C-alpha positions in Angstrom: 0.1 -0.3 0.0 1.3 3.2 -1.2 1.5 5.9 1.8 -0.4 8.4 -0.3 -3.4 6.2 0.6 -1.9 5.4 3.8 -2.6 8.7 5.6 -6.1 9.7 4.6 -6.8 5.8 6.3 -5.0 6.8 9.2 -6.9 10.4 9.3 -10.5 8.7 8.8 -9.9 5.9 11.0 -8.5 8.0 13.8 -11.5 10.3 13.8 -14.3 7.2 13.9 -14.9 7.6 17.7 -14.8 11.7 17.4 -17.0 11.7 14.4 -19.5 9.8 15.3 -22.8 11.4 16.0 -23.6 11.3 19.8 -27.5 10.3 19.5 -29.9 12.9 20.3 -33.0 12.6 22.7 -36.3 12.4 21.5 -38.3 15.5 20.9 -40.7 16.4 23.4 -44.0 16.1 23.0 -45.3 17.8 25.6 -47.3 21.0 25.1 -44.7 23.6 26.6 -47.1 26.8 28.1 -49.4 28.0 30.7 -51.8 25.6 31.8 -55.1 25.9 34.5 -54.8 22.7 37.0 -57.7 20.9 38.9 -57.5 18.6 41.7 -60.9 17.9 42.9 -61.7 16.2 46.1 -58.1 17.4 47.3 -58.5 14.0 50.6 -57.0 15.4 53.8 -55.1 12.0 53.5 -52.9 13.5 51.0 -52.3 16.9 52.7 -51.1 14.7 55.2 -48.8 12.3 53.5 -47.2 15.5 51.6 -47.5 19.1 53.8 -49.3 20.2 50.8 -52.8 21.8 51.3 -53.3 21.8 47.3 -52.0 21.7 43.9 -51.6 25.5 42.6 -54.3 26.8 40.4 -52.1 27.2 37.1 -48.8 26.4 36.2 -46.3 26.8 33.5 -44.3 23.7 31.8 -40.9 25.2 31.2 -38.4 23.4 28.9 -35.6 23.9 31.5 -34.1 21.3 32.5 -33.7 21.0 36.4 -30.9 18.1 36.9 -31.7 14.6 36.7 -35.0 15.5 38.3 -37.0 16.2 35.0 -37.8 20.0 33.6 -38.7 23.1 35.6 -42.4 24.1 35.9 -43.0 27.8 37.3 -45.3 28.4 40.3 -47.3 31.1 39.8 -46.4 33.3 43.2 -50.0 33.2 45.4 -49.5 29.3 45.8 -47.9 28.3 49.0 -47.9 24.9 50.2 -47.9 24.0 54.7 -44.2 25.3 54.1 -43.1 27.6 52.0 -39.7 26.7 52.0 -40.7 23.4 50.1 -41.7 24.7 46.9 -40.6 22.8 44.4 -41.8 20.9 41.2 -40.9 19.6 37.9 -42.1 17.7 35.0 -40.9 15.2 32.6 -42.2 12.9 29.5 -42.2 9.3 30.0 -42.3 6.6 27.0 -44.1 3.7 27.4 -42.6 1.6 24.2 -45.3 2.2 21.4 -48.2 4.1 23.1 -48.0 7.4 23.6 -45.5 9.4 26.6 -46.8 10.5 29.5 -46.7 14.0 31.6 -45.5 13.4 35.2 -46.0 16.1 37.3 -44.2 16.6 41.0 -45.0 18.4 43.4 -42.5 18.3 46.4 -44.0 19.3 50.2 -42.0 19.4 53.5 -43.4 15.6 54.1 -43.9 13.9 50.7 -44.0 14.5 47.0 -47.5 14.3 44.9 -46.6 12.6 42.0 -49.3 13.4 38.6 -49.8 10.7 35.7 -51.7 12.6 32.9 -52.4 11.6 29.2 -52.9 14.3 26.5 -57.2 15.2 26.4 -58.6 17.3 24.7 -57.7 20.5 26.1 -55.1 19.6 28.0 -53.8 16.3 30.1 -56.0 14.5 32.3 -54.5 12.0 34.5 -54.3 10.3 38.3 -52.0 11.5 41.3 -50.7 10.1 44.4 -49.0 11.1 47.5 -45.8 9.5 48.2 -44.3 10.2 51.9 -41.3 8.3 53.6 -42.4 6.1 55.5 -46.0 5.9 55.1 -47.9 3.2 56.2 -51.0 3.4 54.1 -51.8 4.5 50.7 -53.6 7.4 50.2 -56.3 8.1 47.7 -55.9 8.8 44.1 -56.7 12.7 43.2 -58.0 13.3 39.5 -55.9 16.3 38.1 -56.8 17.7 34.9 -54.6 20.1 33.1 -56.7 23.0 31.0 -54.5 25.6 28.1 -54.6 28.7 29.4 -52.4 32.1 29.1 -49.3 32.7 31.5 -51.1 35.9 33.2 -49.6 36.0 36.7 -47.0 34.1 35.7 -43.4 35.4 35.7 -40.8 33.3 34.4 -38.0 33.2 37.2 -39.8 34.3 39.6 -40.2 30.9 41.3 -37.3 28.9 40.8 -39.9 25.7 40.9 -36.8 23.1 40.4 -34.1 24.5 42.6 
């Protein structure tokens, strides 16, 4: 083999690991933006397990990643859980093979988390949520949660960093 062919061949072989394209994550199917939140019949058992009096009345799903937990939820400053310092929330999209992905919302309370798994609906998302408390001795009731698209009035990005 001539040296004229070895140099380009060596360059090509040396480039293979560095030139390999890193696979990109699948594009999000969740519609980012603002939503009214409906969680009817918030049971006392969920409040007891999580320390959350309720869910916020509206949220914004943001694309900003907040570490391995998921993406940021922008919360209204008027939402006050039992402990205002515990005001953290994030979302993630979870794939289920060939089925449509779920939108999973997590709201952190002082004693535990409330996690809702939602599917796309005609006007937003709908599904059920449960309280996940550390050391809970009983299984709290499910709460139906619905998100309906709305304007972003009252939400100021960066005013409450719910993911920190």
